[in-house]
matplotlib code that plots the C-alpha trace (Angstrom):
import matplotlib.pyplot as plt

x = [26.2, 22.5, 20.6, 19.4, 15.4, 15.1, 17.5, 15.3, 12.1, 13.7, 14.2, 10.8, 9.7, 12.2, 10.5, 7.6, 7.2, 4.5, 3.9, 3.5, -0.2, 1.3, 2.7, 4.5, 4.7, 5.8, 3.1, 4.7, 7.3, 5.5, 5.8, 2.6, 1.9, -1.0, -2.2, -4.3, -6.9, -8.0, -5.8, -8.0, -5.2, -7.2, -11.0, -13.1, -16.4, -18.7, -15.9, -12.8, -10.2, -8.4, -9.4, -7.1, -8.4, -5.6]
y = [-9.0, -8.3, -7.8, -4.4, -4.6, -4.4, -7.3, -9.2, -8.5, -9.3, -13.1, -13.9, -15.4, -17.8, -19.3, -20.5, -23.8, -25.5, -28.4, -26.1, -25.3, -21.7, -19.1, -15.4, -12.3, -8.8, -5.7, -2.6, -2.8, -5.6, -9.7, -11.1, -14.9, -17.0, -20.5, -22.4, -24.2, -26.3, -26.3, -27.5, -28.6, -28.7, -27.8, -29.6, -28.2, -29.3, -31.3, -31.1, -33.7, -33.0, -31.6, -31.5, -30.3, -30.1]
z = [-7.6, -8.3, -12.2, -12.8, -12.9, -16.5, -17.5, -14.8, -16.9, -20.0, -18.8, -17.5, -20.6, -19.6, -16.8, -18.6, -19.7, -21.7, -19.8, -16.4, -15.3, -14.9, -16.6, -16.0, -18.0, -17.7, -17.5, -17.4, -14.7, -12.9, -12.9, -13.3, -12.5, -13.6, -12.5, -14.9, -13.2, -16.5, -19.7, -22.6, -25.2, -28.3, -29.4, -32.0, -33.2, -30.6, -28.4, -26.4, -27.3, -23.9, -20.5, -17.7, -14.4, -11.7]

ax = plt.figure().add_subplot(projection="3d")
ax.plot(x, y, z, "-o")
ax.set_aspect("equal")
plt.show()
């Protein structure tokens, strides 16, 4: 049994993990994914505390 499309879209946020280098969201009726090339965890004035490039 397949889920209705609106139900699938409503659950896309559950795929996101703060530790993963990618995220998903819904734009109108489409699922959009984004791969982060670099993730900066915090910024200070004139400095970067953590910079991970994968």
